[in-house]
C-alpha positions, 0 to 999 in steps of 0.5 A: 420845373422838370428837372431830376436825376436818373439813378437807381433801377432805371440805369443810365442812359446814352444821352446822345446828342447833347452837345449838337449844334442847336437846330437853326442857331448858333451857341451862345455862351454865357457872359464872362464878368467883364461882359458887355452883359455884366456891364448892362447889369450893373448900368441897370441897377444903377438906374433902378437904384435912383428910380426905386418901385412906385408901389400903389394899388395893383391893376384889377388885371392882377386879381390881387387883394388891396393889402398888397401894393404893386409897382414895376421895374424896368430891366433891359431886354438885353443887357448887352445893350442897355440903353436898347429896349426896356421892358417892365416887371411887375412887382408886388409887396407887403410891408413887414408888420413889425410884429411879433406873433408870440409878444404882442409888446415886442416890436420886430426891427426890420430886416429889409426885403425878402424876394421869392420865387416859386419856379416854373420857369413861368411861375409867377410870385405876385401873390407870394407876399399873401403868404405872411397872413399864414401862422408859420410865417408871421414871424418872418413877415413881421421882419421882412417885406414880402415881395413877389414879382413876375418875372420877364415873360410871365403875366404882365412882364413882357409876356410870351406866347406861343400861341393865340389864347383865344384859338388854343387847340383842344386838349389832348385826351389820350396819353398812352404809356407806350405810344404808338409810332403815329401818336409819337408822329403826331406829337413830334409835329404839334412840338415843331408847329409850338416852336415855330409859334414861339419864334414867330410871335416873339420874332428876335426877342425870344433868345433874351428869355434865359435863366442868366437874365433872370439872375440878372433881373433879380439883381436890378430889382435888388437895386430898385427895392433899395437893398444893398444885399439880397435876401432871397428865396427860391423854390424849384426852378427858382433855385436854379436862377437863384444859383446863378446869382450866387455865381454872378453876384455873390457879394450882393448876397445877404441870405439865400434859401434854396428850397427844393433844388434843381441840380445845377451841373451843367451836364444835367441842364436841362435834358438829362434833368427830365430824364432823371425827373420821370425816372424819380416819378416813378418812386412817387407814384408808388409811395402815392399808391402804397398811401392808398393801399393802406387806406383800402377801407376807405377807397376800396382800390386795393390792399396793395400798391400793385392792385392800387395801380390795377384799378388806377390803370382800369380807369385809364382803359374806360377813359381812353374808350369814353372820356368823362364828361367829354373832357377827361380822358387819360391824360387829365387822369395822368395829369391830377395824379401827377399833381399829388406826386409834387404835394402829398396834401392832395392825395385824399382827394385824388383817392376819392376822385378815382374811387368814385369814378370806378364805382360810377360816378365821375363827378369828383374826378371831373372836378379835379381833373377837368379844364378850366378854359377861363385859366387857358390864357394863364396856362398858356404863358406859363407854357410859353415862358417854360419852353423859351427859358428851357430851350435857350438855356442850354443844348438839346438834342436835335434828332428825334430819334434820341429822345426816342431812344432815351425815353423807351428805355426809361419808360420800361421801368418808369412809365408813369411821367416819362412821355408826358414829359417828353411832349412837354419839353420836345419843342426844344428839339426844333428850337431856332433861337440861339442855345447857350451852354449852362453856366458852372454854378460854384462859389469859392471860400469867402466869396458868398455868405453861408446859405441854405438849402431845404430838401425832401428825400423823396421829392421827385420834382426836384430828386434829392440828388441836386440838393447834394449837387448844390451844396458841393458847389456852393461853399459854406451852404448847409442842407436840411433834409426833410427825411422820408417825405416827398412834398416839393417845396418844404419852406413854411409848410406843415413840418415845424423842424424844418421851419426852425431851421428857416425862422433862425436863419432868416431872422437870425442868420443862424445856420447849424454846424452842420447838415441837419435832418428833420423826421417826415411831417404827417401824412395826410388823413384819408377822407371818405368825402 
């Protein structure tokens, strides 16, 4: 998920153009409760409840172990036409074990299905049920069937592509923090071509890949699983369409966990959120450099965050002149360190790779940052779904000058991620499918059962202000904060305090009386090899 809130030293940006008409299409507003889409969802859910899901051996294409069982659920492509074209979503499940990891004699009652989405848009949850093998998840896996699925467009669920995976262009190696006009012009041309490819390869169906339809699909999946009310955990982007679900179907909710919440403010979805994320990553990049500096005896990259930055820039310049192995340039270096901005357990590996490269050994850097051709088709599928959903979901500026102005200003104070985020999202400026007006996420007292929001205070991918905004909009929700930490996605991770609140909520329905905080998990250990 590329979304966040702009604040602090970055100042405020004049985000003009957000209400401009979408390129090549009319505005498509969210459907009201009594709409054709609402009726279509009820029809589809009724059919799914009657049909259920036939779980069996997973297809070889999924590359899943035998312990997982797979099935499909059928949903309408267009909920306004529930008798029209149907698509199938793939689903995976591991049954509740009924075991208490702390007491072998105690049989744990089953509480139903826990459905999970890992974010994206474009992420697949098919591997999620395997998480029950981890110690932190055994109690939850004892009480719940763990259910993952591939949302519409992802994997084998009516897959989207915007380019032929067999003929993908070579990865861009350069990633200037101050791009030239010629570089910008080339990226604009690529964005236009990508948007055209999405429209050409999917045709009229493209407009139906939206967050609102992801929420409706989730209700059909609930019914197919035989659940009267849904227990759901969404991470990152999964929190956004989870919040749409809570708004559209509050009476269908049993328990919901929002882990690393997207800011659901309609004025933020999605252009402003992406600007905000770029600003936030600058702070997280500084956190990583400070950690490397504290371990200068291990890595030799500098004793201050500024010295580490100079080492990084030295590597960027060297890679720009001569890509490592012919495949790793500044763009791949930035991508590898961007991943470390999401997850601090990547810090030792990335620091070691940078250190080795500057000392003359490029192999560790090529290993962590180099391309993986075997994953190219999957990556293109994920990019296509990400682009389709975000471009369809909301208005975007259609004038390149708006993007250029806003991001040039931002890059002066937040150069690490800003332009990379622009190129990722720029196809939305040239999108031909109709755009939606984002739903105003909110619930009234008594509409929605109490929900749990988890957030790391220094998370850059979904900055902390988004969690606070979501809490303001969902009545009765409680926010648990991992103070001073910045890992993206904290449920079931290394912080036992956070996991205690998660277990209490999912297993007992118990929330703290007020918002709570946890001390940060331990920093990663520096490794010399």
